[in-house]
C-alpha positions as CSV (number, residue, x, y, z in Angstrom):
1,X,0.0,0.0,0.0
2,X,1.2,3.5,-0.8
3,X,1.7,6.1,1.9
4,X,-1.2,8.1,0.3
5,X,-3.5,5.4,-1.1
6,X,-6.2,7.9,-2.2
7,X,-3.9,10.2,-4.1
8,X,-5.7,11.6,-7.1
9,X,-9.2,10.8,-5.8
10,X,-11.9,13.3,-4.9
11,X,-14.4,12.9,-2.1
12,X,-17.5,14.5,-0.6
13,X,-18.3,14.0,3.0
14,X,-21.7,15.2,4.3
15,X,-21.7,16.6,7.8
16,X,-18.0,16.9,8.0
17,X,-17.4,19.8,10.4
18,X,-17.6,17.9,13.7
19,X,-17.4,14.5,15.4
20,X,-17.1,11.5,13.2
21,X,-17.4,13.5,10.1
22,X,-14.4,15.6,11.0
23,X,-12.4,12.5,11.6
24,X,-13.4,11.2,8.2
25,X,-12.4,14.4,6.5
26,X,-9.0,14.4,8.3
27,X,-8.1,10.9,7.3
28,X,-9.2,11.1,3.7
29,X,-7.2,14.2,3.2
30,X,-4.2,12.7,5.0
31,X,-4.4,9.7,2.6
32,X,-4.3,12.0,-0.4
33,X,-7.8,12.6,-1.4
34,X,-9.1,16.1,-2.3
35,X,-12.1,16.4,0.1
36,X,-15.2,18.6,0.1
37,X,-17.4,18.4,3.1
38,X,-20.8,20.0,4.0
39,X,-21.7,21.8,7.2
40,X,-25.0,23.3,8.2
41,X,-24.2,25.7,11.0
42,X,-20.8,26.9,12.2
43,X,-18.6,28.3,9.4
44,X,-15.9,28.9,12.0
45,X,-15.8,25.2,13.0
46,X,-15.9,24.1,9.4
47,X,-13.0,26.4,8.6
48,X,-11.0,25.0,11.5
49,X,-11.5,21.4,10.3
50,X,-10.4,22.5,6.8
51,X,-7.4,24.3,8.0
52,X,-6.2,21.3,10.1
53,X,-6.5,19.0,7.1
54,X,-4.8,21.5,4.8
55,X,-1.9,21.8,7.3
56,X,-1.4,18.1,7.0
57,X,-1.1,18.3,3.2
58,X,-4.7,17.9,2.1
59,X,-6.9,19.8,-0.3
60,X,-10.1,20.6,1.5
61,X,-13.2,22.5,0.5
62,X,-16.0,23.3,3.1
63,X,-19.5,23.8,1.6
64,X,-22.4,25.3,3.5
65,X,-25.4,23.0,2.9
66,X,-28.4,22.0,5.0
67,X,-29.3,18.4,4.3
68,X,-33.0,19.1,5.1
69,X,-33.1,20.7,1.7
70,X,-32.8,18.6,-1.4
71,X,-31.4,21.5,-3.5
72,X,-28.6,22.1,-0.9
73,X,-27.5,18.5,-1.3
74,X,-27.6,18.6,-5.1
75,X,-25.6,21.9,-5.0
76,X,-23.0,20.4,-2.7
77,X,-22.3,17.6,-5.2
78,X,-22.2,20.0,-8.1
79,X,-19.8,22.3,-6.3
80,X,-17.5,19.4,-5.4
81,X,-17.3,18.4,-9.0
82,X,-16.7,22.0,-10.1
83,X,-14.0,22.5,-7.6
84,X,-12.1,19.2,-8.0
85,X,-13.1,18.1,-11.5
86,X,-14.9,14.9,-10.5
87,X,-16.1,12.7,-7.7
88,X,-14.8,9.3,-6.8
89,X,-15.9,8.9,-3.1
90,X,-19.2,9.8,-1.5
91,X,-19.4,9.5,2.3
92,X,-23.0,9.9,3.6
93,X,-22.2,10.8,7.2
94,X,-24.7,13.6,8.1
95,X,-27.3,12.5,10.7
96,X,-29.6,13.8,13.5
97,X,-31.0,12.0,16.4
98,X,-34.0,12.6,18.8
99,X,-34.4,10.0,21.5
100,X,-37.9,9.7,23.1
101,X,-40.8,7.3,23.2
102,X,-42.5,7.3,19.8
103,X,-45.6,8.8,21.2
104,X,-43.6,11.7,22.7
105,X,-41.6,12.6,19.6
106,X,-43.0,15.5,17.6
107,X,-43.6,14.8,14.0
108,X,-41.1,17.5,12.9
109,X,-38.5,15.6,14.9
110,X,-39.4,12.4,13.1
111,X,-39.5,14.2,9.7
112,X,-36.0,15.6,10.4
113,X,-34.6,12.2,11.1
114,X,-36.2,10.6,8.0
115,X,-35.2,13.5,5.8
116,X,-31.6,14.0,6.9
117,X,-30.7,10.4,7.8
118,X,-32.3,8.7,4.8
119,X,-33.7,11.0,2.2
120,X,-30.6,13.2,1.9
121,X,-28.5,10.1,1.5
122,X,-30.7,9.0,-1.5
123,X,-30.4,12.5,-3.0
124,X,-26.6,12.6,-2.6
125,X,-26.2,9.1,-4.2
126,X,-28.5,9.9,-7.1
127,X,-26.6,13.1,-7.9
128,X,-23.1,11.6,-7.3
129,X,-23.7,8.7,-9.6
130,X,-23.8,11.0,-12.6
131,X,-20.2,11.8,-12.0
132,X,-18.7,8.5,-10.8
133,X,-16.7,6.2,-13.0
134,X,-15.4,2.7,-12.5
135,X,-13.9,2.3,-9.1
136,X,-16.3,4.7,-7.4
137,X,-17.0,4.3,-3.7
138,X,-20.1,5.1,-1.8
139,X,-19.9,4.7,2.0
140,X,-22.8,5.2,4.3
141,X,-22.3,5.9,8.0
142,X,-25.1,4.0,9.7
143,X,-25.3,2.9,13.3
144,X,-25.1,-0.3,15.3
145,X,-28.6,0.6,16.5
146,X,-29.8,-0.8,13.1
147,X,-28.9,-4.2,14.6
148,X,-29.3,-3.8,18.3
149,X,-31.2,-1.3,20.4
150,X,-30.6,-2.2,24.0
151,X,-32.2,0.9,25.4
152,X,-35.6,2.4,24.9
153,X,-36.5,5.6,23.0
154,X,-34.4,4.9,19.9
155,X,-37.0,3.4,17.6
156,X,-37.2,6.1,14.9
157,X,-33.4,6.7,14.9
158,X,-32.9,2.9,14.6
159,X,-35.4,2.8,11.7
160,X,-33.4,5.4,9.8
161,X,-30.2,3.5,10.2
162,X,-31.8,0.2,9.3
163,X,-33.0,1.9,6.1
164,X,-29.3,2.7,5.2
165,X,-28.4,-1.0,5.6
166,X,-31.2,-2.0,3.3
167,X,-30.4,0.7,0.8
168,X,-26.8,-0.5,0.8
169,X,-27.7,-4.1,0.1
170,X,-30.1,-3.1,-2.7
171,X,-27.7,-0.7,-4.4
172,X,-24.8,-3.1,-4.3
173,X,-26.4,-5.2,-7.1
174,X,-27.5,-2.2,-9.0
175,X,-24.1,-0.6,-9.0
176,X,-21.9,-3.7,-9.5
177,X,-22.1,-3.6,-13.3
178,X,-20.6,-0.2,-13.1
179,X,-17.8,-1.4,-10.8
180,X,-18.9,1.0,-8.1
181,X,-19.0,-0.3,-4.5
182,X,-21.3,0.7,-1.7
183,X,-20.9,-0.2,1.9
184,X,-22.4,0.8,5.3
185,X,-20.3,1.4,8.4
186,X,-22.1,0.9,11.6
187,X,-20.3,2.5,14.5
188,X,-20.9,1.7,18.1
189,X,-20.4,4.4,20.8
190,X,-17.9,7.0,19.6
191,X,-16.3,9.7,21.7
192,X,-17.7,13.0,20.3
193,X,-19.1,16.2,21.6
194,X,-22.6,14.8,21.2
195,X,-21.8,11.5,23.0
196,X,-18.7,12.0,25.1
197,X,-16.9,9.0,26.6
198,X,-17.3,10.6,30.0
199,X,-20.9,11.7,29.5
200,X,-24.0,10.6,31.4
201,X,-24.7,7.7,29.0
202,X,-21.2,6.2,29.1
203,X,-21.6,3.7,31.9
204,X,-24.8,2.3,30.4
205,X,-23.1,2.0,27.0
206,X,-20.0,0.3,28.3
207,X,-22.2,-2.1,30.2
208,X,-23.4,-3.7,26.9
209,X,-20.0,-3.7,25.2
210,X,-17.1,-6.2,25.2
211,X,-14.5,-3.4,25.1
212,X,-13.9,-1.1,28.0
213,X,-13.8,2.1,26.0
214,X,-15.5,4.2,23.4
215,X,-14.2,4.3,19.9
216,X,-12.7,7.4,18.3
217,X,-13.5,9.5,15.2
218,X,-10.0,8.7,13.9
219,X,-10.8,5.0,14.0
220,X,-14.0,5.5,11.9
221,X,-11.9,7.7,9.5
222,X,-9.4,4.9,9.1
223,X,-12.2,2.4,8.3
224,X,-13.7,4.8,5.8
225,X,-10.4,5.4,4.1
226,X,-9.8,1.6,3.8
227,X,-13.2,1.1,2.1
228,X,-12.5,4.0,-0.2
229,X,-9.2,2.6,-1.2
230,X,-7.9,0.1,-3.7
231,X,-7.7,-2.8,-1.3
232,X,-11.5,-2.9,-0.7
233,X,-12.6,-3.4,-4.3
234,X,-14.2,-6.8,-3.4
235,X,-16.3,-5.5,-0.5
236,X,-19.8,-4.3,-1.5
237,X,-23.3,-4.4,-0.1
238,X,-21.9,-5.0,3.5
239,X,-22.9,-3.5,6.8
240,X,-19.7,-3.5,8.8
241,X,-19.7,-3.0,12.5
242,X,-17.0,-1.1,14.3
243,X,-18.5,-1.2,17.8
244,X,-16.2,-2.5,20.5
245,X,-18.2,-5.7,20.8
246,X,-21.6,-3.9,21.1
247,X,-23.2,-6.8,19.2
248,X,-20.9,-9.6,20.5
């Protein structure tokens, strides 16, 4: 394997300004890809992620886009292609979560999860496929909750992540004739601002895991980079757990 296995490749990461997304952006850029990423809120945080990646030798392009809006997702793909001249790797990372009993969730909360977690992924894939050639990679960031929900109040979130797993399986057969792979990474508990390893949910999470720690955004980034690279050409249609034994 080369020191920069993604040299010459272009990537778009949705929701890349924080947490797992920022870890993915950093690793893809470090491995040689030119990386665009979307953010919905803080331009300052997005610029900091971009600056850190550029400092390590990457080419990075932040794009303001709200995945609640189809046209924003479509524009993000178009701007990536315009900036870098093509698109080889799409990472559908953006997601939102609201945890409550199904009868307590407001319909706008449910709609947001369905729109951002599922519909925006479909939109991004549809738009990106017009620009992908042989060897293209689509990587969805799902959740281990698609397979296991040991705690209550996660039903709709789990539904959306289960949809990504099903979408991945279906599209694998559709895209195989074009030699484009699609896979679904299902993280377990990852140490982020939204779910810190020392937060109020940590002990409960660790209690259902084999490992004695949370994962890191860098570990997810490494997994994404592998699936995006030349050594993963035979992997498609898979939901791959990186969960510290959450499902063991």
